[in-house]
C-alpha positions in Angstrom: -17.6 55.6 -34.1 -18.7 55.3 -30.5 -20.7 52.2 -31.2 -17.8 50.5 -33.0 -15.4 51.3 -30.1 -17.8 49.7 -27.6 -18.3 46.6 -29.8 -15.0 46.0 -31.6 -12.1 44.2 -29.9 -8.7 45.6 -28.9 -7.4 42.3 -27.5 -8.0 38.6 -28.4 -9.6 38.0 -25.0 -12.6 40.2 -26.1 -11.5 43.4 -24.3 -13.2 46.1 -26.4 -11.3 49.2 -27.8 -13.4 51.4 -25.5 -12.5 49.3 -22.4 -8.8 49.3 -23.3 -8.8 53.0 -24.0 -10.6 53.7 -20.7 -7.9 51.7 -18.8 -5.3 53.9 -20.4 -7.1 57.1 -19.4 -7.5 55.7 -15.9 -3.8 55.0 -15.7 -3.0 58.5 -17.1 -5.1 60.0 -14.3 -3.3 57.8 -11.7 0.1 58.8 -13.0 -0.8 62.5 -12.9 -2.3 62.3 -9.4 0.8 60.5 -8.0 3.7 62.1 -9.9 2.2 65.0 -11.9 4.2 67.7 -10.1 7.5 65.9 -10.8 6.7 65.1 -14.4 5.6 68.6 -15.3 9.0 69.9 -14.1 10.7 67.8 -16.8 8.5 69.0 -19.7 10.0 71.9 -21.6 8.4 75.1 -20.3 6.8 76.1 -23.5 4.9 72.8 -23.7 4.1 72.4 -20.1 0.6 73.9 -20.3 -0.5 71.5 -23.0 1.3 68.3 -22.0 -1.4 66.5 -20.1 -4.1 67.3 -22.7 -1.8 66.2 -25.5 -1.1 62.9 -23.6 -4.8 62.4 -23.0 -5.6 62.9 -26.7 -2.7 60.5 -27.7 -4.0 57.8 -25.3 -7.6 58.3 -26.5 -6.9 57.8 -30.2 -3.8 55.6 -30.2 -5.8 52.4 -30.9 -8.8 53.7 -32.9 -7.3 52.1 -36.0 -8.2 48.7 -34.5 -11.7 49.1 -35.9 -10.1 48.0 -39.2 -11.9 44.9 -40.3 -8.7 42.9 -40.9 -7.5 43.6 -37.3 -10.9 42.4 -35.9 -10.5 39.2 -37.8 -6.9 38.7 -36.5 -7.9 39.1 -32.9 -10.8 36.6 -33.3 -13.8 38.8 -33.6 -15.7 36.7 -36.0 -18.7 39.1 -36.1 -16.6 41.2 -38.5 -15.9 40.0 -42.0 -12.9 41.8 -43.7 -13.1 42.9 -47.3 -11.3 40.5 -49.6 -10.4 43.5 -51.8 -8.4 45.2 -49.1 -5.0 44.3 -47.6 -4.5 44.4 -43.8 -2.9 47.6 -42.6 -1.4 48.0 -39.2 -3.7 49.8 -36.8 -1.1 52.4 -35.7 -1.0 53.7 -39.2 -4.8 54.1 -39.4 -5.4 55.6 -35.9 -4.2 59.2 -36.8 -7.1 59.6 -39.2 -9.4 59.9 -36.2 -7.3 62.6 -34.4 -9.4 65.8 -34.1 -8.9 68.3 -37.0 -9.3 71.3 -34.7 -6.0 70.9 -33.0 -3.1 73.2 -33.5 -1.1 71.9 -36.5 2.1 71.3 -34.6 0.2 69.4 -31.8 -1.8 67.4 -34.3 1.4 66.4 -36.1 3.2 65.4 -33.0 0.3 63.4 -31.5 -0.2 61.6 -34.8 3.5 60.8 -35.1 3.6 59.3 -31.6 0.5 57.2 -32.5 2.1 56.0 -35.7 5.3 55.0 -34.0 3.9 53.5 -30.8 4.4 50.3 -32.7 7.4 49.8 -35.0 7.2 51.6 -38.4 9.8 52.2 -41.1 8.9 54.4 -44.1 7.5 52.1 -46.9 5.8 53.5 -50.0 4.0 50.2 -50.7 2.5 50.3 -47.2 1.4 53.9 -47.6 -0.5 53.0 -50.8 -2.3 50.1 -49.0 -3.2 52.6 -46.2 -4.6 55.0 -48.7 -6.8 52.3 -50.2 -8.1 51.2 -46.8 -8.9 54.7 -45.7 -10.8 55.3 -49.0 -12.7 52.0 -49.2 -13.3 51.2 -45.5 -13.4 54.6 -43.9 -14.5 56.8 -46.7 -11.7 59.3 -46.1 -8.3 60.3 -47.5 -4.8 60.2 -46.1 -3.8 63.7 -44.8 -0.7 62.8 -42.9 1.5 61.3 -45.6 4.3 63.7 -44.6 4.5 61.9 -41.3 5.0 58.5 -43.0 7.5 59.3 -45.7 10.6 59.8 -43.6 12.0 58.2 -40.5 10.4 59.1 -37.1 13.1 61.6 -35.8 13.7 63.1 -39.2 10.0 64.0 -39.2 10.4 65.5 -35.6 13.3 67.6 -36.9 11.3 68.9 -39.9 8.3 69.8 -37.7 10.7 71.5 -35.2 12.3 73.5 -38.0 9.0 74.5 -39.6 7.6 75.8 -36.3 10.9 77.1 -34.8 10.5 75.0 -31.6 14.0 73.9 -30.5 12.7 71.8 -27.6 10.2 69.9 -29.6 12.2 66.7 -29.7 12.4 66.6 -25.9 8.6 67.1 -25.7 8.0 64.4 -28.3 10.2 61.8 -26.5 8.3 62.4 -23.2 4.9 62.3 -24.9 5.6 59.1 -26.8 7.5 57.6 -23.8 4.5 58.2 -21.4 2.1 56.8 -24.0 4.2 53.6 -24.2 4.4 53.3 -20.4 0.7 53.8 -20.0 -0.2 51.5 -22.9 2.1 48.7 -21.7 0.8 48.9 -18.1 -2.8 49.0 -19.3 -2.3 45.9 -21.5 -0.8 43.7 -18.8 -3.5 41.2 -17.8 -1.7 40.3 -14.6 -1.2 43.8 -13.2 -2.6 46.6 -15.3 -1.6 49.4 -12.8 0.8 52.1 -13.9 2.0 53.2 -10.4 1.1 52.0 -6.9 2.4 54.9 -4.8 5.1 57.4 -4.0 7.7 57.2 -1.2 7.4 60.6 0.6 8.7 59.6 4.0 11.8 57.6 3.1 13.8 59.2 5.8 11.4 58.0 8.4 11.4 54.5 6.9 15.3 54.4 7.1 15.5 55.8 10.6 13.0 53.3 11.9 14.9 50.5 10.2 18.2 51.6 11.7 16.7 51.9 15.2 15.0 48.5 15.1 17.6 46.4 13.3 20.9 48.1 14.3 20.0 50.2 17.3 21.5 53.2 15.7 20.6 56.5 14.0 21.9 58.2 10.8 25.7 58.4 10.5 27.6 61.2 8.8 27.3 59.7 5.3 23.6 59.3 5.7 23.2 62.8 7.0 25.2 64.1 4.0 22.6 62.5 1.7 19.8 64.4 3.4 21.7 67.7 3.3 22.4 67.5 -0.4 19.5 67.2 -2.8 21.3 67.1 -6.2 23.4 64.5 -7.9 25.9 62.8 -5.7 29.2 60.9 -6.0 29.9 58.9 -2.8 33.2 57.1 -2.1 32.9 55.1 1.1 34.5 52.2 2.9 32.9 48.8 3.0 30.5 48.6 5.9 29.9 52.3 6.1 26.2 52.2 5.5 26.1 52.9 1.8 23.0 50.8 1.3 20.9 52.8 3.8 22.4 56.0 2.3 21.1 54.8 -1.1 17.6 54.3 0.4 17.6 57.8 1.7 18.4 59.2 -1.7 15.5 57.3 -3.3 12.6 59.6 -2.3 9.4 59.7 -4.3 10.4 57.0 -6.9 13.7 55.3 -7.5 16.0 52.5 -8.7 18.7 50.9 -6.7 21.0 49.2 -9.2 23.9 46.8 -8.8 25.6 44.7 -11.5 25.4 41.3 -9.7 22.1 39.5 -9.3 22.9 37.9 -6.0 23.7 41.4 -4.6 20.5 42.7 -6.0 18.5 39.9 -4.3 20.2 40.8 -1.0 19.5 44.5 -1.3 15.9 43.7 -2.3 15.4 41.7 0.9 16.8 44.6 2.9 14.7 47.1 1.1 11.5 45.1 1.9 12.4 45.4 5.6 12.9 49.1 5.2 10.0 50.2 3.0 7.6 47.2 3.2 7.1 44.5 0.6 4.2 46.4 -1.1 6.6 49.2 -2.0 9.5 47.3 -3.3 10.1 45.4 -6.6 12.9 43.1 -7.8 14.0 43.2 -11.4 16.7 41.2 -13.2 16.8 38.3 -15.7 16.0 35.7 -13.1 13.9 37.7 -10.6 10.8 35.6 -11.1 12.9 32.4 -10.4 14.2 33.9 -7.2 10.7 34.9 -6.1 9.2 31.5 -6.9 12.0 29.6 -5.3 11.5 31.0 -1.7 10.2 28.5 0.8 6.4 28.3 1.0 6.3 29.8 4.5 8.3 32.8 3.3 6.4 33.7 0.2 3.0 35.0 -0.8 0.6 33.1 -3.0 1.7 32.2 -6.5 -0.8 34.6 -8.1 0.4 37.5 -5.9 4.0 36.8 -6.8 3.3 36.7 -10.6 1.1 39.9 -10.4 3.8 41.6 -8.3 6.5 40.5 -10.9 4.5 41.9 -13.8 3.8 45.2 -11.9 7.6 45.5 -11.3 8.4 44.7 -15.0 6.2 47.7 -15.9 8.1 49.8 -13.3 4.9 50.3 -11.3 6.5 50.1 -7.8 8.0 53.2 -6.1 11.3 51.4 -5.2 12.8 48.9 -7.6 16.0 47.0 -6.9 17.6 45.9 -10.2 20.5 45.2 -12.4 21.4 48.1 -14.7 20.8 46.1 -17.9 17.0 46.2 -17.2 16.8 49.8 -18.3 20.2 51.4 -19.0 20.3 50.0 -22.6 17.9 52.7 -23.6 21.0 54.7 -24.4 21.5 52.4 -27.4 18.1 53.7 -28.8 16.3 50.3 -29.1 12.7 50.3 -30.1 10.6 52.0 -27.4 13.6 53.7 -25.7 11.4 56.8 -25.1 9.5 54.8 -22.4 12.7 54.5 -20.3 13.6 58.1 -20.6 10.1 59.2 -19.6 10.3 56.9 -16.6 13.7 58.0 -15.5 12.8 61.7 -16.0 10.9 61.6 -12.7 12.9 59.0 -10.9 16.1 58.8 -8.9 18.8 56.3 -9.6 21.4 54.8 -7.2 24.2 53.1 -9.1 26.4 51.0 -6.8 29.6 49.2 -7.5 30.3 51.1 -10.8 33.9 49.8 -10.8 32.8 46.3 -11.6 32.0 47.0 -15.2 34.3 46.5 -18.2 35.4 49.7 -20.0 33.0 49.6 -22.9 30.1 49.1 -20.5 31.4 52.0 -18.4 31.3 54.1 -21.5 27.7 53.3 -22.1 26.7 53.9 -18.5 28.4 57.3 -18.4 26.5 58.4 -21.5 23.2 57.0 -20.1 23.7 59.0 -16.9 24.3 62.1 -19.0 20.9 61.5 -20.8 19.1 60.9 -17.5 20.4 64.2 -16.2 19.4 65.9 -19.5 15.8 64.8 -19.0 15.6 65.7 -15.3 16.3 62.5 -13.4 18.7 62.5 -10.4 21.6 60.2 -9.9 23.8 59.0 -7.0 26.9 57.0 -7.8 28.3 54.9 -4.9 31.5 53.1 -4.9 34.4 51.9 -2.7 36.8 52.6 -5.5 36.4 54.6 -8.7 39.0 55.0 -11.5 39.9 58.7 -11.9 39.1 58.8 -15.6 35.5 57.8 -14.8 35.2 60.4 -12.0 36.4 63.1 -14.4 33.9 62.1 -17.1 31.0 62.3 -14.6 31.6 66.0 -14.0 28.6 66.8 -16.2 26.4 65.5 -13.3 27.5 68.6 -11.4 27.7 66.2 -8.4 28.5 66.9 -4.8 31.2 64.5 -3.8 31.4 62.9 -0.4 34.3 60.7 0.9 33.6 58.6 3.9 36.4 56.4 5.1 36.7 54.4 8.3 39.5 55.6 10.7 40.5 52.2 11.9 43.0 50.0 10.0 41.2 46.8 9.1 43.7 45.0 7.0 47.3 43.8 7.2 48.7 42.4 3.9 51.2 39.7 3.2 52.3 39.1 -0.4 53.2 35.5 -1.0 55.3 34.8 -4.1 53.8 31.4 -4.8 50.7 29.7 -6.2 47.6 29.4 -4.1 47.8 25.6 -4.8 51.0 25.4 -2.8 49.5 27.2 0.2 47.2 24.4 1.5 49.2 23.7 4.7 49.3 27.4 5.7 45.5 27.6 5.1 44.9 24.7 7.4 47.1 26.3 10.0 45.2 29.6 9.9 41.9 27.8 10.1 42.8 26.4 13.5 42.5 30.0 14.9 39.7 31.5 12.9 37.4 31.6 9.9 39.3 31.4 6.6 37.8 32.8 3.3 39.5 31.8 0.1 38.8 33.7 -3.1 40.1 32.3 -6.4 39.9 34.0 -9.8 38.2 31.1 -11.5 35.9 28.2 -10.7 38.5 25.7 -12.1 41.1 26.9 -9.6 38.5 26.8 -6.8 37.9 23.1 -7.6 41.6 22.4 -7.8 42.1 23.8 -4.4 39.1 21.9 -3.0 40.8 18.6 -4.1 43.9 19.7 -2.0 41.8 20.7 1.0 38.9 18.1 1.0 37.6 19.3 4.4 36.9 22.8 3.0 33.5 23.9 1.9 33.1 25.4 -1.6 30.6 27.7 -3.3 30.8 29.1 -6.9 28.6 30.2 -9.7 28.1 26.8 -11.3 25.9 25.3 -8.6 22.4 24.9 -9.8 19.9 27.4 -8.3 18.5 25.2 -5.5 22.0 23.9 -4.5 23.4 27.4 -4.6 20.7 28.8 -2.3 21.5 26.0 0.2 25.2 26.8 0.1 24.6 30.5 0.5 22.6 29.8 3.7 25.4 27.6 4.9 28.2 30.1 4.3 26.3 32.9 5.9 25.5 30.7 8.9 29.2 29.8 9.2 30.5 33.3 9.2 27.8 34.6 11.5 28.5 31.9 14.2 30.9 33.2 16.9 34.0 31.1 17.5 33.5 28.9 14.4 36.6 27.5 12.7 37.0 26.3 9.2 37.6 27.0 5.5 35.3 28.2 2.7 36.6 28.3 -0.9 34.8 30.8 -3.2 35.2 32.8 -6.4 34.4 36.5 -7.3 30.9 35.5 -6.0 32.0 36.3 -2.5 33.8 39.5 -3.7 30.6 41.3 -4.6 27.5 39.4 -3.6 28.0 37.7 -0.2 28.1 39.8 3.0 30.7 37.9 5.0 33.1 38.8 7.8 36.1 36.4 7.9 39.1 36.4 10.1 41.6 35.6 7.3 41.4 36.2 3.6 43.5 34.0 1.2 43.3 35.3 -2.3 44.9 35.0 -5.7 46.2 38.4 -7.0 43.5 40.0 -9.2 43.3 43.8 -9.9 43.5 46.7 -7.5 39.8 47.4 -7.4 38.9 43.7 -7.1 41.4 43.2 -4.3 39.9 46.0 -2.3 36.4 44.5 -2.8 37.8 41.2 -1.5 39.4 42.8 1.5 35.9 44.1 2.4 35.0 40.5 3.4 37.6 40.5 6.3 37.4 42.4 9.6 34.4 44.4 8.2 33.8 46.3 11.5 37.5 46.8 12.2 37.3 45.2 15.7 39.8 42.4 15.1 43.5 42.5 15.8 45.6 43.5 12.8 49.1 43.3 14.3 49.6 40.1 12.3 48.6 39.7 8.6 44.9 38.9 7.9 45.1 39.2 4.1 47.4 36.8 2.2 47.8 37.6 -1.5 49.2 34.8 -3.7 51.0 36.4 -6.6 52.2 33.5 -8.8 50.4 31.2 -11.2 47.2 33.2 -10.8 44.2 31.8 -12.7 42.0 33.9 -15.0 44.7 36.4 -16.1 43.8 37.4 -19.6 40.3 35.8 -19.6 38.8 37.2 -16.4 41.3 40.1 -15.6 43.3 42.1 -17.9 47.0 41.1 -17.7 48.3 44.7 -17.8 46.1 45.8 -14.9 47.0 42.7 -12.9 50.8 43.4 -13.5 50.5 47.1 -12.5 48.6 46.2 -9.4 51.4 43.8 -8.3 54.0 46.4 -8.9 52.2 48.9 -6.6 51.2 46.5 -3.8 53.1 46.8 -0.5 53.1 44.5 2.5 51.9 45.6 5.9 48.9 47.6 7.2 46.9 49.5 4.6 44.6 52.4 5.5 41.3 53.2 3.7 43.0 56.2 2.1 45.8 53.9 1.0 43.2 51.6 -0.8 41.8 54.6 -2.8 45.3 55.7 -3.6 46.2 52.2 -4.9 43.3 52.3 -7.3 44.1 55.8 -8.4 47.7 55.0 -9.1 46.8 51.8 -10.9 44.4 53.3 -13.3 46.6 56.4 -13.9 49.2 54.0 -15.2 46.6 51.9 -17.1 45.6 54.9 -19.1 49.2 55.6 -20.0 50.3 51.9 -20.6 47.2 50.1 -21.8 45.8 52.1 -24.7 43.5 49.3 -25.8 41.7 49.5 -22.4 41.0 53.2 -22.5 40.2 53.1 -26.3 37.3 50.6 -25.6 35.9 53.1 -23.1 36.2 56.0 -25.5 34.9 54.1 -28.5 31.8 53.1 -26.5 31.1 56.8 -25.7 31.7 57.8 -29.3 29.4 55.1 -30.6 26.6 56.5 -28.4 27.3 60.0 -29.6 26.9 58.8 -33.2 23.8 56.8 -32.4 22.0 59.9 -30.9 23.2 62.4 -33.5 22.2 60.1 -36.4 18.9 59.2 -34.7 19.4 55.5 -35.6 17.2 52.8 -34.1 18.7 49.7 -32.4 17.5 46.2 -31.7 16.6 45.8 -28.0 17.9 42.2 -27.6 21.2 43.1 -29.2 21.3 46.2 -27.1 21.1 44.2 -23.8 23.8 41.8 -25.0 26.1 44.7 -25.9 25.4 46.2 -22.5 26.3 43.2 -20.4 30.0 42.7 -19.8 29.9 39.0 -20.7 27.1 37.3 -22.7 25.9 34.3 -20.8 23.5 31.3 -21.2 21.2 29.7 -18.7 21.8 25.9 -18.8 20.7 22.7 -17.1 23.4 20.0 -16.5 22.8 16.8 -18.4 23.0 14.7 -15.2 19.5 16.0 -14.2 17.8 15.1 -17.5 15.8 12.1 -16.1 15.0 13.8 -12.9 13.5 16.8 -14.8 11.6 14.7 -17.4 8.3 14.6 -15.4 8.4 18.4 -14.7 9.1 19.2 -18.3 6.2 17.0 -19.5 3.9 18.6 -16.9 5.0 22.1 -18.0 4.3 21.3 -21.7 0.8 20.0 -21.1 -0.3 22.5 -18.4 -2.9 25.0 -19.7 -3.3 27.2 -16.6 -0.9 30.2 -16.8 -0.2 30.4 -13.0 0.4 26.7 -12.7 2.9 26.9 -15.7 4.7 29.7 -13.7 4.9 27.4 -10.7 6.3 24.5 -12.8 8.7 26.8 -14.5 10.1 27.9 -11.1 10.8 24.3 -10.2 12.4 23.6 -13.6 14.7 26.7 -13.3 15.8 25.5 -9.9 18.0 23.1 -11.9 19.7 25.8 -13.9 22.9 27.9 -13.6 24.5 30.6 -15.8 27.5 29.9 -17.9 29.6 32.5 -19.8 29.3 32.3 -23.6 33.0 31.9 -24.1 
């Protein structure tokens, strides 16, 4: 067998089975050296003593089935001629025949089951018969693990558990298989075959140095609270209170900083690089590579380094990863390979920011995902400026320590205007003569309508193509950062959640309580400006997006509770609390969507069903979207598309892809 492993291929590039297996064992040792102490704590106590040896055996034998002659032919090893009398059988079904016989029966079964299911397998009697024939004719042996093939994967785990009286066997199995998948996927990546690059042990020092150098300050009371409380946390804090740095303090050892909006993620990623160093931080969302490739040449590393770094991050190999939740939270829907994400999160910390931005069904999924992360030993910090009470109540399983940190100064003075924002152009112009005016509409269509009425205003929204949007984002930041500047910017929810701005006046259509408070956070952020006169103008009539973007019932309840005049930070929290207390009573459909999502997850885990990964991610996202290129750029893009199609070099293709995707934007499916 030794000779076959050294000669036969595991990959179509000629990598031998022995070479690939050795890479897995190398990554296993790396994982154990860097995070072994944390991982061992998560393994059920009765299995802790055998975990690493079990994982080593699983890694060693997982691909031995690739010596099958048909597999060799498939990967291009023409030195092996498959028998015409035999059907091809998937290698993961053959590999368990090589697992040592002298193992304890329970361990042999569990290791063999993980190997069988490290690629997709559904019980199939016809396939079992083909396997028996291959084992007999090609390997001169018999099938001794039929019982592992006859039933679905987790039915088999349950049977083994019952037979041996091991109630924690399923947890052990999920971790064993999950770490096999993580190690295998990392080892198979030709761009960056590392499993982990390091561990953040001195994150407090990193953050303190950053605060001293960039803000000439030290830790505030919120940030000290993080250091004093090591368990799960729920943080409610005003905009501009230093939540981001507090999140960084929580992410010691290994962690994920997650936000729902990609532009916000990009912004936090840039800040995280300044805190922890670029080598320690990864960016992960659906257009992360586009973002990395689109940076100016003088600001970016070589193309090869960017691509390698991207693949390392995709394999979760960096100690700090800034991401959107849909990159790993859909594990709760049990897609193929969900065990990898549970294994990863078992020794990680997760910061979940802006939880209130999700729709109710997604909130239901997230709450159940957090429950599963806690069950497997991961730690969680939820941060928010506003959180509906029903969600806070449902998070009690985290056994969190709650911290509320609100600014003392009154930053906002509200005026309710019973009119359409389209009729407010003259007043907007008047305000712009004495300061910076930020307008936030509920839809892009309304933003463009307003732009036609105020031609001198600048505008930014989500339908700019990537390269134009980057230009506009630089311009809007420059405008709001320049002292004594005057003028008008028209925006959409983009500014609400993803642009760090400080305006003198906010003009906004009425949205919902939590959305309005997010919008207020873009005005008088530091609380240093005069609030004797109104600085937030809320237009309450003919509001766009009601019913499509915002639920009408929540919109109406918000209007009924809003009051003119100065509003304290406590008043904002109370507004959200009162709004959603009434929503629960008056909008049964809203809360039912939340409950149904949680019930669905309960059923999924109790029935041990599998789920399609792509469908899982679509279900998880609030709104399904498409990436599109406007027709007007067809001719301009033609040379790039032709070059991309003909290019053979992988790195050059990435470079061309980045240029092509500069012409894209995201559009909602509806």
